[in-house]
C-alpha positions in Angstrom: 5.1 -15.8 -2.9 8.7 -16.1 -1.2 9.4 -18.6 1.6 9.6 -17.3 5.1 12.9 -16.1 5.9 14.5 -16.2 9.5 14.1 -12.6 10.8 13.6 -10.8 13.8 11.2 -8.5 12.1 7.6 -8.6 12.6 4.5 -7.6 10.9 2.0 -5.5 12.6 -1.6 -7.3 13.5 -4.4 -5.9 15.4 -4.6 -6.6 19.1 -8.0 -6.6 20.7 -8.7 -7.2 24.5 -12.4 -7.3 23.7 -13.2 -5.4 26.6 -13.0 -1.8 25.4 -15.2 0.6 23.2 -14.8 1.3 19.6 -11.7 3.5 19.0 -9.9 3.5 15.7 -11.0 1.9 12.4 -11.6 1.9 8.8 -14.8 2.2 6.5 -16.1 0.3 3.5 -19.0 0.6 1.3 -21.5 -1.8 2.9 -23.1 -4.5 1.2 -25.8 -6.1 3.3 -28.8 -8.4 2.5 -31.6 -9.2 4.7 -31.3 -12.9 4.0 -28.7 -14.6 1.8 -31.2 -17.4 1.0 -32.5 -14.9 -1.6 -29.5 -15.1 -3.4 -28.4 -18.6 -3.0 -26.8 -20.0 -6.4 -25.5 -16.5 -7.2 -21.8 -15.3 -6.9 -23.2 -13.2 -3.9 -24.3 -16.1 -1.9 -22.6 -17.1 1.4 -19.6 -19.3 0.9 -20.0 -22.4 2.6 -16.6 -21.9 4.0 -18.0 -19.2 6.2 -18.8 -19.9 10.0 -22.6 -19.2 10.5 -23.7 -15.7 12.0 -23.6 -12.1 10.8 -20.7 -11.5 8.5 -19.9 -13.6 5.4 -18.0 -13.4 2.4 -19.3 -14.3 -1.1 -18.1 -15.8 -4.2 -16.7 -12.6 -5.7 -13.8 -12.4 -3.4 -10.3 -12.0 -5.5 -8.2 -13.2 -2.7 -6.7 -9.7 -2.2 -5.9 -10.2 1.4 -7.1 -7.0 2.5 -9.8 -8.3 5.2 -7.3 -10.8 6.4 -4.9 -8.5 7.5 -7.4 -5.6 8.6 -9.4 -8.1 10.7 -7.2 -11.3 11.4 -9.3 -12.1 14.2 -12.5 -13.0 12.0 -11.1 -13.8 8.6 -8.9 -16.0 7.0 -8.3 -18.0 3.5 -10.2 -20.7 2.9 -9.4 -22.4 -0.6 -8.5 -19.6 -3.0 -10.8 -16.9 -1.2 -11.3 -15.5 2.2 -14.1 -16.6 4.6 -15.4 -15.6 8.2 -13.9 -18.4 10.4 -15.0 -16.5 13.9 -17.9 -14.1 14.0 -16.9 -10.8 16.1 -17.2 -11.4 19.7 -16.5 -7.9 20.8 -17.0 -4.3 19.8 -13.5 -4.0 18.8 -13.7 -6.9 16.4 -16.9 -5.9 15.1 -15.4 -2.7 14.3 -12.5 -4.1 12.5 -14.8 -6.4 10.6 -16.9 -3.6 9.5 -13.7 -1.6 8.5 -12.7 -4.5 6.5 -16.2 -4.9 5.0 -16.0 -1.3 3.9 -12.4 -1.4 2.5 -13.1 -4.8 0.4 -12.5 -3.8 -3.2 -14.9 -6.2 -4.7 -18.1 -5.8 -2.0 -17.5 -9.3 -1.2 -18.0 -9.1 2.4 -21.5 -8.9 3.6 -23.7 -8.6 6.8 -27.0 -10.7 6.9 -29.1 -7.2 8.1 -27.9 -3.5 7.4 -25.6 -2.8 10.1 -26.8 -0.3 12.5 -23.7 1.3 13.3 -21.9 1.4 9.6 -22.3 5.4 9.5 -20.2 5.7 12.7 -17.5 3.3 11.2 -17.3 5.3 8.0 -16.1 8.2 10.4 -13.2 6.2 11.6 -11.4 6.7 7.9 -8.7 7.2 7.5 -7.3 5.1 10.4 -4.2 5.6 12.3 -1.2 3.0 12.0 0.0 3.7 15.3 -0.9 6.8 17.2 2.3 6.8 19.0 5.1 5.3 16.9 3.5 6.7 13.4 1.8 9.8 14.3 0.0 11.4 11.1 0.4 8.6 9.0 -3.1 6.7 8.2 -4.4 4.0 6.4 -7.1 5.2 3.9 -9.2 2.1 3.4 -11.8 1.7 0.6 -9.7 0.0 -1.5 -10.3 -0.4 -5.3 -10.8 -3.4 -7.8 -8.9 -1.2 -10.3 -5.8 -1.7 -8.3 -6.8 -5.4 -7.2 -7.3 -4.1 -3.6 -3.9 -2.2 -3.0 -3.7 -0.2 0.2 -3.8 3.9 0.3 -2.0 6.0 2.9 -2.3 9.6 3.8 0.5 11.3 5.4 -0.6 14.5 7.3 2.2 17.0 7.7 2.7 21.0 7.9 4.1 21.1 4.5 1.2 19.7 2.8 -0.5 16.5 3.1 0.5 13.6 0.8 -1.8 10.5 -0.5 0.0 7.7 -1.3 -1.6 5.6 -4.2 -5.4 6.0 -4.9 -8.0 4.6 -2.7 -11.6 3.9 -4.1 -13.4 7.4 -4.8 -16.2 8.0 -2.2 -17.7 11.2 -1.0 -17.3 9.9 2.7 -13.6 9.4 2.2 -13.1 12.7 0.6 -14.9 14.6 3.5 -12.8 12.9 6.0 -9.6 13.9 4.1 -10.7 17.3 3.8 -11.1 17.5 7.6 -7.5 16.6 7.7 -6.6 19.6 6.0 -7.2 18.2 2.3 -4.4 16.7 -0.1 -1.4 18.7 -1.7 0.3 15.7 -3.3 -0.9 12.3 -4.5 2.0 10.3 -5.0 1.6 7.5 -7.3 4.0 4.5 -6.8 3.6 2.7 -10.0 1.0 2.5 -13.0 -1.0 -0.5 -11.2 -2.3 1.4 -8.3 -3.6 4.7 -9.8 -7.0 3.5 -9.2 -9.1 6.6 -9.1 -6.5 9.2 -9.2 -8.6 11.7 -11.4 -11.3 11.7 -9.5 -9.3 12.5 -6.3 -7.2 15.0 -8.3 -10.3 16.8 -9.6 -12.3 16.8 -6.1 -9.0 17.6 -3.8 -7.2 19.9 -6.2 -4.1 17.8 -5.5 -0.9 17.7 -7.8 -0.1 14.2 -9.0 3.2 12.6 -9.2 4.2 9.6 -11.1 7.5 8.4 -12.9 7.2 9.2 -16.7 8.0 5.4 -17.4 4.8 4.7 -16.0 2.5 7.1 -17.8 0.3 5.9 -20.2 -3.1 7.2 -21.6 -5.0 7.2 -18.4 -2.2 9.1 -16.7 -1.3 11.5 -19.4 -2.7 14.6 -17.2 -0.6 13.9 -14.3 0.9 17.2 -13.2 4.5 16.0 -12.1 6.3 13.4 -14.0 9.6 12.2 -12.6 12.3 11.7 -15.1 15.5 10.0 -14.5 16.5 7.6 -11.6 16.2 10.2 -8.7 16.2 10.6 -6.0 14.0 13.2 -5.6 12.6 15.4 -2.7 9.3 16.9 -1.6 10.8 18.9 1.3 13.3 18.0 3.8 11.2 15.1 5.2 10.0 13.4 2.4 12.5 11.5 -0.4 11.3 9.5 -3.6 13.6 6.6 -4.4 13.4 5.0 -7.8 13.2 1.1 -7.2 12.9 -0.2 -10.9 12.0 -4.1 -11.2 8.3 -4.7 -10.6 7.9 -1.9 -13.1 10.4 0.1 -14.7 9.4 3.2 -13.2 8.4 2.0 -9.5 9.0 4.6 -6.7 8.9 4.3 -3.0 8.4 7.2 -0.7 10.6 7.6 2.5 9.0 9.7 5.1 12.3 10.3 6.9 10.8 11.9 10.1 8.8 8.8 11.0 11.5 6.2 9.4 8.6 4.7 7.1 9.1 3.7 3.6 5.8 3.3 1.4 6.9 0.4 -1.0 3.7 0.2 -3.4 4.3 -3.3 -5.3 8.1 -3.1 -4.7 8.5 -5.4 -1.8 6.2 -6.4 1.2 5.6 -9.0 4.0 3.1 -11.7 2.5 1.4 -14.3 4.3 4.3 -16.7 4.2 7.4 -14.1 4.4 9.1 -11.3 2.9 8.2 -11.3 -1.2 8.4 -9.2 -4.6 5.7 -10.9 -5.9 7.7 -12.6 -8.9 4.7 -13.9 -10.4 3.4 -10.3 -11.2 6.7 -8.7 -12.1 6.3 -6.6 -15.3 9.8 -5.8 -16.0 12.7 -7.4 -14.5 13.1 -9.7 -11.2 16.6 -9.2 -11.0 16.5 -5.6 -11.6 13.8 -5.7 -8.5 16.4 -7.8 -6.3 18.6 -5.1 -7.2 16.4 -2.4 -5.9 15.8 -4.5 -2.9 19.7 -4.2 -2.0 19.5 -0.3 -2.4 17.0 -0.4 0.8 20.1 -1.5 2.8 21.2 2.1 2.5 17.8 3.7 3.6 17.1 4.7 7.0 13.6 3.2 7.9 12.0 1.2 10.5 8.5 0.7 9.0 7.4 -0.6 5.5 3.8 0.2 4.5 3.4 -1.4 1.0 0.6 -1.6 -1.5 -0.2 -5.3 -1.2 1.0 -7.2 1.7 1.1 -6.6 5.6 2.6 -3.8 7.2 5.9 -4.6 9.1 8.2 -2.9 11.7 11.6 -3.6 12.8 13.4 -3.0 15.7 16.0 -0.8 14.2 17.9 -0.3 10.9 20.2 -3.0 11.8 17.3 -5.4 12.2 16.0 -4.2 9.3 19.2 -4.7 6.8 19.9 -8.3 8.6 16.2 -9.1 7.3 16.7 -7.9 4.2 20.0 -9.7 3.7 18.6 -12.7 4.7 16.0 -12.3 2.2 18.5 -11.6 -0.8 20.7 -14.2 0.1 17.9 -16.7 -0.3 16.5 -15.4 -3.4 19.8 -15.2 -5.2 20.4 -18.8 -4.4 17.2 -19.8 -6.4 18.2 -17.6 -9.3 
């Protein structure tokens, strides 16, 4: 993971006052046990790094970071897995913890007793990113282990809603998405994060979009295969930008009316700073850095990645300053 760079940008975290009512949140498949002692010694036993109390993480955690950025007031990394370092102390924190539980791709988060309010939490998906600054943009939750816990997003627009990458398929989320008007397009950033794309396509009747360089036997039936180096448009407000590097056919989505870039695995804010995740590069690190440089010419102020933390810049100048600092640091290491 890349070292932190000097930057005036910041990643968005939940902020709770612990004195309000449940408002916005996300759901996940509940895996609750009446007593963790029943499974002591198994992978689903409470990790000793968890504090005592209702919520805990078991030994099946894959360190995908989902719970830590969804509910940072309660989850942290302990060793090479997540753990509960503080039990929820108010309704807002409890909501965030249950949303993280439902979004965990491996069902590694548990409660000692079945949560009485889980059905209400399921109704909160998809979760607004920012109801004021990013109207109509949502986090789907229900991350899939098939994509190592990558986040999926929903864009609600008059021209037809867009699902960015695939969440885990659940009938609960399907019904919620239909209440938002369904999905016209499922845009897949690259081959890693396609997860349950076929089920979603069958149930929602959406057209899938994927670069031809990313197509394999599991995605051969994708309806729209992008060719060449683009850019491509989905109406006046959406541009698809070819960003090869992580994979040869990685593509980002620029939602121009909200100045947000959906980056997939191309670029993100990690726990230690900006990162292109060289460890997981499948094509070319130098090419990926060249694609990061292309982002200097794009007009956006938000980054919503597949892996990593969502980030907001003050303005485009702040964005470019941050990207240049990252690129200068990385180029010195090559």
